[in-house]
N, C-alpha and C positions, 0 to 999 in steps of 0.2 A: 165175780163181782162186777157190778156196773161201773162204767167209766165215769169219772167226775172231774169237773173243772171248777176251780174256785176263783171268783172275780171280786176284787175289792179295790177300787181305784179312786184317787182324788182327781187326777188328770184323766178325763174320760175320752180323750182322743182315741178313736179307732176301737173302743172297747165293744161297742155294739156289733160291729162287723166281725170281730174276733169271736164273740160269744155265739153269734148266729151260725157261723161256719162250724164252730165246735159242736153246736147242738146238731147240726146236719150230719156230723161225723159220729153221732151217737153218744156224745157226752151229756151227762146231766149237769146242768148249770146251777151252781150254788153261789149265792151272793149276799151282800150286806147293805143295809141302809140305802144311801143315795145311789149306789151302783145298781142295786136290785130294782129300784124305782126306774132308773134310766133304761135298763134292759127290758123291764115289763112294758114300759111305754112304747118301746120299739117292737113289741110283739114277740119277744123271745121268751120261751118257757123258762122260768127261773124259780128256784125255791130259796127261801130265806135260810141263813145259816142256823137259825134257832130250830128249824125243823130237823136239822142234822144233830144238833147238840141236845135237843130236848130242854133247852134252857133259854129264856128270853134275853134279848139285848137289854142291858141295864146301865145304870150310872151315866145317863145321858150319852150312851153310845160308847163309853170308855171300855166296856166289857162286852165283847161280841164273839171273838174267835178263839180266846184262850181256853181251850177245852180239849180233853183227850179225844173226843170224837172227830175233831179237826186235825190236831197235831199227830194223833196216832195214824190217821189215814195218809198223812204226808210222810212221816218218818219211817214207817214200816218198810223194811227191806224185802222186796218181793221174792228174792231167792232164799230167804231165811224162813224155814218151815215153822219155827217156833213163833216168829213174829206174826206170820199169817194165821197161825192157830189162835194166838191171843186176840187178833182182830175179830176172828169168828166168835170167840167166847164172849167178847164184849160188844158184839154187834156193831163194829166200826167198819165203815166202808172206805175203800181206797180213794185218795185224791191224786190224780195223775198230772193235772196241770194247775199251776198257781200263777195267776195274773194279778199283780198288785203293784201300785205305786203309792208312795207314802204321803202323809199329811204335808201340806205345802209350808214347811218350816222356813225354808229359804225365802220364799216370796213374802211370808209374814214379817220376818225381821227386816227385810229391805224396805218395807213401807214406812214412810216418815211418821214419826210420832207413835209407833206401835208400843203398847204397854207390855211389861214383863208378863203379866197374867195371860194376855192374848198369845204371846209367844209360847208360853208353857202349854197352853191348850192345843197348840199345833205340834207338839211332840208326839209322834206316833209310837204306840207301844205294841199293839197286836201285829201291825204290818211288818216291822222288822223281824219279829219273832217268826212269822209265817214264812217270809222269803228266806230267812237263814235256815229254817228247817228244810225247806224245799231244796235249797242249794246244797245243804249237807247230804241230802239223799238224791243228788243229781243223776245217778245212773237210772233211777226209777221215776223221777219227777221232772217235768219240764217247767221251768220258772221264767217268767217274763216281768221285768220291771221297767222296760223302755218301750213305748209305743212303736218306735221305729223297727223293733224286732218282730212285731206281730205278723206281718205279711210273710216273712220268711219262715216263721214257725208253722203257720197255717199251710203253706205250700208243702212243707216237709211232712206234716201230719197227713195231708191228702195224698202223699206219694210214698207211703210205707213207714212213716214215723220219723221223729227227729233223731239224727245220728248221735252216737255217744260223744263224739268230739264236740258237736254243737251244744249238747246238753252241758258239757263241762265249761264251755265258753260262757254260756248263760249263767252258770253258777258262779263263775269268777266275777262276772259283772255284778251279781248280787252283792258280793262282799266288798267290792269297790264302792257300790252304791251305799251300803250301810255304813262303811267306814267314813265316807264323805258326809253322810247325814249326821252321824254321831260327832264327828269333828266340828261341824258347824254348830251343833248344840253346845258342845263343850266350850268352844271359843266364845260364843255369844254369852253364855252364862258367866264365864270367867270375866269377860269385859264388864258385865253388869255388876259383878262383885267388886271390881276394881282392885284385884288382889295381886297386881304386879306380874312377874314372870311365873308361869305355872311350874309345878314340880315335874310334870311330863308335858311335852309339847307335841301336839298333833295338828298339823296344818293341812288345809285342803284347798285345792285350786281346780278350776274347770278348764279343760283344753280348749283354747281358742282356735288354734290351727297347727297343722303339721308344717314344719319349715323345710325348705329344700336341703339345708344342712346347717351346722352350727357355725362356730367361728372359722372353721376350715371345712372344705368339702368332704373330708373323711369322717366328720363328726355328725351323727344323726342329731336332730333337734326338734323341739316343739315349743310353742308358746302357750302358757297357762295364765288364766285370769284369776284374780282374787274374787271372793264373794263379797260384794259391797266394797266401799272405799275406793271406787274407781274414778271419782270425780277429779277432773284436772289431770288425769294420767293418760299415758300413751295407750294403755289397755282399753280406753274408752273412745279413742280416736276413730273417725270414719275415713276410710281411704276413698278419695274422689277420683284419683287418676294415677296411672303408672303401674309398674311391675309389682309383683307380690313382695311384701316386706320380708327381709332376711333377718336372721338372728342378730347380726351386727347393726342393721338398720334400726331395729326395735331398741336395742341397748343404747345406741347413739342418740336416738330421738328422745328417749327417757332422760338422758343427761342434759340435752338441750332444754327440755321442758322444765327441769328442775332449776336451771339457771334463770330462765326468763321469768319465773315466778318471783324472783327477788326484787323486781323493779316495777314501779308504778308508772313512770314515764314511758312513752313509746320506746320499745326495746327490740333489738334483734340480737340473737345469739347464734354464732356459728360454732359447730362442734365437729371434731374429727377424732375418730378412735376414742369416743366417750370423754374427750377432754375439750373444754372451750379453747378455741383458737382465735376468736375475735368476738368481743361484746361491745355494743354501742347503744347509747340512749340519746334522744334528741327531742326536738319539738314536733317532729313528724316521723312516721315510719320510714319513708325513704331516707331521711337524714340518719336515723338510727342504723338502718341496714348499710348505708354507705360507710359509716364509721366502723361497723363490724367487719365489713369487707376490707377496708383500708388497714385495719389492725393487722391482718395477715393474709394478703391476697394469694399467697402461694398455698397455704394449708386449707383454705376454704374450698378449693377445687375438689369436687366430689364429696363435699361435706353435707352437713345437716344444718338447716336454719330454722330456728323457732322464733315466732313473732308474738307479741302480746297485744296486737291490735289487728283489726280486719285488714287484710292485705288489699291495698288499692292498686290502681293501674300503674301509678308512678313507682311504687315499690316493686311490683311485678316486672316492670320494664328493666329496673336495675338488676334484679335477680336473674332475669333471663340472659344477662350478658355473660354469665359463667355457668359451668356445669355444676349442678347441685343434685345430690341423691334424693334428698327429702326436704320439703317445705312443710312446716306445721304451723297453723294459725287458727285463731278463733273464728275466722270467717274470710270470705273472698268476694270481692265484687265480681260481677259478670265479666267486666273488662279484664280484670286480673286473671281470672280463670282462662279466658280466651287466649291471653298471652302465654301463660304458663303451660297449658295443655298442648301447645305446639311442640313441646319437647316430650316425646313419647316415653322416655325413660325416667323422668323425674316423678317421684312419688309425692303426691299432694295429699296431705292429711288435714282433716277438719277436727279441731278440738275446741268446742265452743266455750268450755269453762277452763281454758288453759291457765287462767290466772287464779283459779281456786287454790287456796293454800293446802298444803299437805295436812291430813287429819292429825290432830294432836296425839292420838293413840297409835299412829302408824309405827310399824316396826321395820327395821332394816335387817336383812338376813345375809350372811356371808357363809357359803358352804366351804368347809375344809374337809379333807379326806378324814373320814371317821367321825365327823361331828358337824355341828351347826353353831355359828356365832350369831347371837341375836342382840340387837340394841335398839333404842329409840332413834328415830330419825333426827339428824342434826338440824333443828329448827331455830337455833339461836339467832336472833336478829342483831343487826348493827345497833348498838346503844351508845349514842354520843355522850350521854350523861355519865357513863361508866368509864370513859376514857381517862387515862392518867397521863398527863403531859410530863415527860421525864427529862426533857432537854431545856436549856436556857431559852431557846427560841420556841415560842408556841406556834403551832400551824396557823396559817391564814384561813379565813373562811373558804376560799377557793381550794386550798389544800385539804381542808376537812371534808368538803364535798367529794373531792377525788378519792380520799381515803375511804369514805363511805362506799363509793362505787367499787373500788379495788378490793375492799374487804369482802363484799358480797360475792364477787367473782371468785376470790381466792378460796372461799369455802367449798367450791365445786371443782377445784383443781387437785389432781392427785398429789399426795405428799412425796417428797418435799416439794412445796409449791411456793413460787414467787410470782407476783403479778405487778406489772407496771401500768399506770393509767394516768390520763389527764384529759380534760375537755370532754368527759362523757364517753370515753372509749378506752379499751385496753390498748396499750402500746407495745407490750411484750409480756409473754407468759412462759414461765419455766416450770414444766410439770414433771412430777414423778421421778425425781432424781434421788440417788442414794446419799447425797450430801447437799446441804443448803447452798453452799457457795457455787456449786455447779448449776443449780436451779437459777440462781441469781445471774450467773454468767449467760445462761441461755436466754433469759428474759431480756437482759440488756442487749445482747446481740440481735435479737429479733427487733427490739425497739430502734436500734441504730440512733440516728440523730434525734428521734422523738423521745429518747430517754431523758434528754435535758428538759427540766421543768416537770417531769412526771413524779408521781408518788410511788412508793413501793409498799406492797403488802406481803407479809410472810405468814403462812398458816401456823407456824410454831416459832418459838423463840430463837434468837441467834446465840449459838453457843460460843461464838467468837466474834470479834469486830470485823472480820474479813468481808462480810456481806455489806456492812455499812461503808467500808472503804471502797468497795466496788461500786456501790450506789453513788457515793460522792464523786468518784472519778468519771461516772457517766452523766453527772449533772442532775441526779435525783435530788429533789428538794425536801422531801418529807417521807417518813416511814411509819407504818402502822404494823405492830406485831404484838403477840401475846405478852412477852416478857416472862420472867420466871426462871431464867438461868442464874446459876451462882456467879456467872461472869457478866451479868447485865451491865454493871457499871462500866466495863470496858467498851461496850457498844455505845453506851450513853456518852462517854467521854469522846469517843471517836466522832459521834454525831455532832457534838458541840464544837469539836475542832473544825469540822467541815461545814458548820452552820446549817446542819440538817435538823429540822424539827422532827421529833420522834414521840409517838404516843404508844402506851401499852393498853391492850384490851383486857388483859387478865383472863382471856379465854382463847383456847386454840381451836383449830379446825382441821385436825388430821383427817385425811381421806385415803385409806389404803385399799 
């Protein structure tokens, strides 16, 4: 039987070169629609798939290759005499190479304003069927779905054939490709239906880069990007300077970006080990950064700083005074870059839409052994109208402003979390403790003398009045917390005793 190669691609990168060299190797080239036209215009001898099937393309091109004369030639096992005899009886020729990439569904749904009907039309039917068939019969059929594989396949064809191991690798790539494609379709349609959490969840990401290692050098790691929904995320950031990002760098930078989105004023957020260590807002970026630095000058060393304004020369001069691993901002002046790039190890990231809010339908995933926890992202804003003043003394306007600030930061601190703040900066942060009083003690110890006059935010209610007592002893003047404990009154009474204003939000911010 004659050798045949089937070509049908949406992405025509390199396809003419592949087909031409395959034809020179004696393959009859079979193709469809736009691919056939491109090959013919390039002077490559090509026949339409309808000449093989004896049936014309129809239904506006929806039906072209779903035919026994095509799939029989792909699926027949060459070692199986019965298969080969059936091909001869039905006059079906073998197809030895299948070169296909699918309708651009991803590119279609990422276009702004795309209609459901247009997305549906870009769901490929014949393509996935063909490449799955070719991959199933990988010992006999070479299948290519990625233009980057063309050159290697051709070189092997010209030098004795594609080895068995390589054919298997190409087949594996097909099933990764179709799984990714179908997961995109399922996710898009599910979101269009607005049906909540699906009964079965299949997620798909694209590898952005291999990482040197994970959290520790003995852990292999990679970074994958979502399809769409990248706005305002570290996954979209452009690196302008510095060493390659590490696993921990990306994780920490994501934490810093999440906090900086909370504020409209010029803001600087310092993060260490995925936890805010200093947050400041002010009338200018240099003022905001100085506050973030002063909040914890020890922990910021080797940390990550996120800014919500273009980094100017004055802010860069301040940041250059200490060692930072990463700076991420929506822009940099030339003078700022000149200053910052003098430090060869600092990683400088550009994220122009860093202030873009997290999409409303965004999901948060937490992997546990044997399963996956899925939830909506904690997008709850600070709502001053919903606050319940529970003490005899109401907070002053200045205390309310400080509560607003502290509550926004507290949302991003690991539970149990306590945040002290005043004057547009954090003064002490107690993160991730197994009991709340220890978190309060840590925050108060970090604050030192600055605890006096600060407000305190707690991510969850006080089960006992001990945190209020510690706050009063440190000079804290107001507390914001969710409330909801059966012993709330004990904390309220203690606050009244110490002349501390306390408000309940009715909403907690656990972060585990």
